[in-house]
N, C-alpha and C positions, 0 to 999 in steps of 0.2 A: 802438791808437793810435800805437804807436811808428811802425808802417809811414805812418800818415797823416802823422806828424811829419819823417817822412826824405823822403818824396818830396811833391811839391805836390800834383797830382791823381791820385788812385789808383783803377784799378778795380778791382772785386772778385777776379780772379784774381791781380793784383800785390800785395793786399793778402795775401792766404792765401800767395803765395811768399814774403814776407817771415817767416811762422809758423815756427817748428821743427816742430810738429806740429798742422796745420792743420784746422780742423773743416771740415765739408762748406760749399759755398759758399751753400747755403739758410741755415745757420748764422751764417756772417759777414753776410748780407744782413740778418738778424733783428738781429744785433746792432747793425749800423750804423743801421737803422731806430730803434732804441731810443735811441743815442746822438744822433741826428738829433731825435728829437721833446725829448731833455733839452738840446738846443742846443749838443752838442758838436762836432756833425760837421753839414757841408753839402754837399748832393749838387748835382751838375749834369749834364744830359742831353748828350750827344756822340753824334748820329747812333742809333744803337739803345742804347747803354749808358750807364750812369751811371759817374762820377768821384765820388771821394771827398775831401774836404780837411777839415781840422781847422779848428774857428772861432776857436782861441784858441793862445797858444804853449805850448811844452812845460813850461816855466817856470811858468807861470800854472796850468796844469791841473795840477802838481804839489803847488803851493801849496793848491790846493782838494783835492786827495786826503788830504793832510796835514791839514787843518783838518777835514774830514769825519771822519778816523779820530780826532783828538782830541776832537770833541765826543761820538763813539759811545762814548767810554770813561769 
């Protein structure tokens, strides 16, 4: 998600480039698919490729993670 917050619309190779130890492109694609289904990410087709962007701000996403963590305890 940090790559999506740092850049506006990001293709998968650029997302992987932002990671310290990136998983395979297929793993990143699957993760983005899950995040899209949950409404955290949206995608847009440009030519033959997709670019991805976050649907919420970093601050709001952080609050959501914190609330989820607190409910799980």
